[in-house]
C-alpha positions in Angstrom: -102.9 -108.6 4.1 -106.6 -107.6 4.5 -107.8 -105.3 1.8 -110.6 -102.9 2.9 -113.4 -102.3 0.5 -114.4 -98.6 0.3 -116.9 -96.5 -1.6 -117.0 -92.7 -2.0 -119.5 -90.0 -2.6 -118.4 -86.7 -4.1 -116.6 -85.7 -7.3 -115.6 -82.0 -6.7 -112.2 -80.3 -6.7 -110.9 -81.8 -3.4 -112.2 -85.3 -4.1 -109.3 -85.9 -6.5 -106.8 -85.7 -3.6 -108.7 -88.5 -1.8 -109.1 -90.7 -4.9 -105.4 -90.4 -5.7 -104.4 -91.2 -2.1 -106.7 -94.2 -1.8 -105.2 -95.5 -5.1 -101.7 -95.4 -3.5 -102.8 -97.6 -0.5 -102.2 -101.3 -1.0 -104.7 -102.4 1.7 -107.6 -100.4 0.3 -109.8 -100.9 -2.8 -112.3 -98.3 -3.8 -115.0 -100.2 -5.6 -117.6 -97.5 -6.4 -118.3 -93.7 -6.7 -121.5 -91.8 -6.3 -122.3 -88.3 -7.5 -125.4 -86.2 -8.2 -125.1 -87.2 -11.8 -123.9 -90.6 -13.0 -121.8 -88.9 -15.7 -119.6 -87.2 -13.0 -119.2 -90.5 -11.1 -118.3 -92.3 -14.3 -115.7 -89.7 -15.1 -114.0 -90.3 -11.7 -114.2 -94.0 -12.2 -112.5 -93.8 -15.5 -109.7 -91.5 -14.2 -109.0 -93.6 -11.1 -109.8 -97.1 -12.4 -112.8 -97.6 -10.1 -115.4 -100.2 -11.3 -118.9 -98.9 -10.6 -120.6 -95.5 -10.8 -123.9 -94.5 -9.0 -126.2 -91.5 -8.7 -128.1 -93.0 -5.7 -126.1 -93.1 -2.4 -128.3 -95.6 -0.6 -128.4 -97.9 -3.6 -124.5 -97.8 -3.7 -124.3 -98.8 0.0 -126.8 -101.6 -0.4 -125.2 -103.0 -3.5 -121.6 -102.7 -2.6 -121.8 -103.5 1.2 -118.5 -101.7 1.8 -116.1 -101.8 4.8 -116.3 -98.0 4.9 -117.6 -94.9 3.1 -115.7 -91.7 2.3 -118.0 -88.7 2.3 -116.4 -86.0 0.2 -119.3 -83.6 -0.2 -120.3 -80.1 1.2 -121.3 -80.0 4.9 -125.0 -79.4 4.4 -125.2 -82.9 2.9 -123.4 -84.7 5.8 -126.3 -85.3 8.1 -128.4 -87.4 5.7 -125.4 -89.2 4.3 -123.9 -90.0 7.7 -127.3 -91.3 9.0 -127.7 -93.5 5.9 -124.3 -95.1 6.5 -124.7 -95.4 10.3 -128.0 -97.1 10.1 -126.4 -99.7 7.8 -123.5 -100.2 10.2 -120.9 -98.8 7.8 -117.9 -96.9 9.3 -117.5 -93.3 7.9 -114.7 -90.9 7.1 -116.4 -87.6 6.5 -115.1 -84.4 5.0 -114.8 -81.4 7.4 -116.6 -79.5 8.7 -118.8 -82.2 10.1 -122.0 -80.2 9.8 -123.2 -76.6 9.2 -124.7 -76.4 12.7 -123.9 -77.7 16.1 -127.3 -79.4 16.3 -126.6 -81.4 13.2 -123.1 -82.3 14.5 -124.5 -83.4 17.8 -127.2 -85.5 16.0 -124.5 -87.3 14.0 -122.3 -87.9 17.0 -125.2 -89.2 19.2 -126.3 -91.7 16.6 -122.7 -92.8 16.0 -122.3 -93.4 19.8 -125.6 -95.2 20.0 -124.9 -97.5 17.1 -121.2 -98.0 18.0 -120.2 -97.3 14.4 -116.9 -95.6 13.9 -117.0 -92.1 12.3 -113.9 -90.0 11.6 -113.9 -86.3 10.5 -111.4 -85.7 7.7 -109.2 -83.3 9.7 -106.0 -84.1 7.8 -103.7 -81.2 8.7 -102.7 -82.9 12.0 -101.3 -85.8 10.0 -99.1 -83.6 7.8 -95.4 -84.4 8.3 -94.3 -81.0 9.6 -97.1 -81.0 12.3 -96.2 -84.6 13.3 -92.6 -83.5 13.7 -93.6 -80.4 15.8 -95.6 -82.7 18.0 -92.6 -85.1 18.4 -90.3 -82.2 19.4 -92.8 -80.9 21.9 -93.2 -84.3 23.4 -89.4 -84.6 23.7 -89.3 -81.3 25.7 -87.1 -79.6 23.2 -88.3 -76.2 24.3 -89.1 -77.1 27.9 -91.9 -78.5 30.0 -94.1 -75.4 29.8 -95.5 -74.2 26.5 -96.2 -70.5 26.6 -97.9 -70.0 23.3 -98.5 -71.2 19.7 -98.9 -68.6 16.9 -99.8 -69.3 13.3 -99.7 -66.8 10.5 -101.4 -67.6 7.2 -101.4 -65.5 4.0 -102.8 -67.5 1.1 -103.0 -64.6 -1.5 -105.8 -66.4 -3.5 -108.7 -64.2 -2.4 -108.0 -60.6 -3.4 -109.1 -60.9 -7.1 -112.6 -60.0 -8.3 -112.8 -63.7 -9.3 -111.4 -64.8 -5.9 -110.5 -68.4 -5.6 -110.7 -68.6 -9.4 -111.9 -71.8 -11.1 -110.5 -74.0 -8.3 -113.1 -73.2 -5.7 -115.4 -70.4 -7.0 -118.1 -71.4 -4.6 -116.0 -69.8 -1.8 -117.3 -66.4 -3.0 -120.9 -67.3 -2.1 -120.2 -68.9 1.3 -121.8 -66.9 4.2 -119.0 -68.2 6.5 -115.6 -68.8 4.9 -112.2 -68.4 6.5 -112.8 -70.0 9.9 -115.5 -72.4 8.7 -113.7 -73.7 5.7 -109.9 -73.2 6.3 -109.4 -72.1 9.9 -111.0 -75.2 11.2 -107.9 -77.1 10.1 -105.7 -75.0 12.3 -108.1 -75.2 15.3 -107.8 -79.0 15.1 -104.0 -78.7 14.6 -103.8 -76.4 17.7 -105.7 -79.1 19.7 -103.3 -81.8 18.5 -100.2 -79.8 19.3 -101.2 -78.0 22.5 -104.4 -79.6 24.0 -108.0 -78.8 24.5 -109.3 -75.3 24.1 -111.0 -73.6 27.0 -112.2 -70.3 25.3 -111.7 -68.2 22.2 -112.1 -64.6 21.2 -112.2 -63.7 17.5 -112.3 -60.6 15.2 -113.5 -61.5 11.7 -113.6 -59.2 8.7 -114.4 -59.3 4.9 -111.6 -57.7 3.0 -112.7 -58.5 -0.5 -116.0 -56.8 -1.3 -116.7 -59.4 -4.0 -117.3 -62.2 -1.5 -120.0 -62.9 1.1 -118.1 -64.4 4.0 -115.1 -63.5 6.1 -111.6 -63.7 4.6 -109.7 -62.3 7.6 -109.5 -63.7 11.2 -107.7 -62.9 14.4 -108.5 -65.6 16.9 -107.1 -65.8 20.4 -107.2 -69.2 22.2 -107.0 -70.0 25.9 -106.0 -73.6 26.4 -107.0 -75.7 29.4 -103.3 -76.3 30.3 -102.7 -72.5 30.5 -101.0 -72.0 27.1 -102.2 -69.3 24.8 -102.7 -69.4 21.1 -103.1 -66.9 18.3 -104.3 -67.4 14.7 -103.5 -64.5 12.4 -105.0 -65.5 9.0 -106.3 -64.1 5.8 -106.7 -65.3 2.3 -106.4 -61.8 0.8 -102.8 -60.8 1.2 -99.9 -62.7 -0.2 -96.7 -64.2 1.3 -93.3 -64.9 -0.3 -93.4 -68.7 -0.3 -92.9 -70.5 -3.6 -96.0 -72.6 -2.7 -98.2 -70.9 -0.1 -100.4 -74.1 -0.2 -97.7 -76.3 1.2 -98.0 -75.7 4.9 -100.7 -73.1 4.6 -98.9 -71.1 7.3 -96.0 -70.4 9.5 -96.0 -71.6 13.2 -94.1 -70.4 16.3 -94.1 -72.6 19.4 -92.6 -70.8 22.4 -91.8 -72.6 25.7 -89.9 -72.0 28.9 -86.6 -73.3 27.3 -86.8 -71.9 23.7 -88.7 -71.6 20.4 -89.6 -74.0 17.6 -90.5 -72.4 14.2 -92.1 -73.8 11.1 -91.9 -71.7 8.0 -94.1 -71.6 4.9 -91.7 -73.9 3.0 -91.8 -76.7 5.6 -88.5 -75.8 7.2 -88.3 -76.4 11.0 -85.8 -74.5 13.2 -85.1 -74.8 16.9 -83.7 -72.0 19.1 -82.9 -72.9 22.7 -82.7 -69.9 25.1 -79.3 -68.3 24.9 -78.3 -70.2 21.8 -78.4 -69.6 18.0 -81.2 -70.9 15.9 -80.5 -74.2 14.1 -82.3 -76.1 11.4 -83.9 -79.3 12.5 -83.5 -82.0 9.8 -86.5 -84.2 8.9 -87.9 -85.5 5.7 -91.2 -85.5 3.9 -92.5 -86.2 0.4 -94.3 -83.4 -1.4 -97.4 -85.4 -2.7 -100.4 -83.1 -3.0 -101.5 -82.2 0.6 -98.6 -84.3 2.1 
């Protein structure tokens, strides 16, 4: 079995999910971590049994010569980091969103295409087990051969406090763009995975919590190229009744010409063919961090 040698940059809140997941993979060995301070990198190395810590990204790439790099840093850093890896011929998995501007994103994409080096944006929601199961059911034609609409309702309930997002992600309070840019992008990618490419959108955004800078409410209407419609009804201010609102991050309805598939906030999937009672669809998943 080939073992792929990887290195990572980033030591923030969400990086722990990546380090833990890499550690569970038998065919991957993370050999080094880079952070703005070597002390932060050393802390991660000690926690996840990684050998070497760096505070210079290019030095790490040159010394380690990895098979890939995992970029787990804020989007404003991605352009320079991606270019450093691409020019060295190192494949990349990069945290979403890819870049803070379309120009930056295009520049990364163009250089990746020119060099032929693989780059993947870390859009992980489409790989969660409930979304894979929804896709399987759609492909099987469980609710027909015409999909009328997809609707997703998200209520996180972690953004109404004066210290919104608490110690977990306090920087959310200072972001000029928040809900769509940081969270909703996951659902946009999931919509594309389940339904297809998007033709146009119309959005209404608002800021409900006066203590933050960006939007925490979004109504987004999607027109898909195949004729289906979509609606994202999301806010991080109001609460839902799920035991863990961070499991699926939202409830999904998929309505077709032969019935409806529903995913609730607890990960339960039900199917209701037209004219028949709703029934639970049995599938299994392990609840490990972000699934």
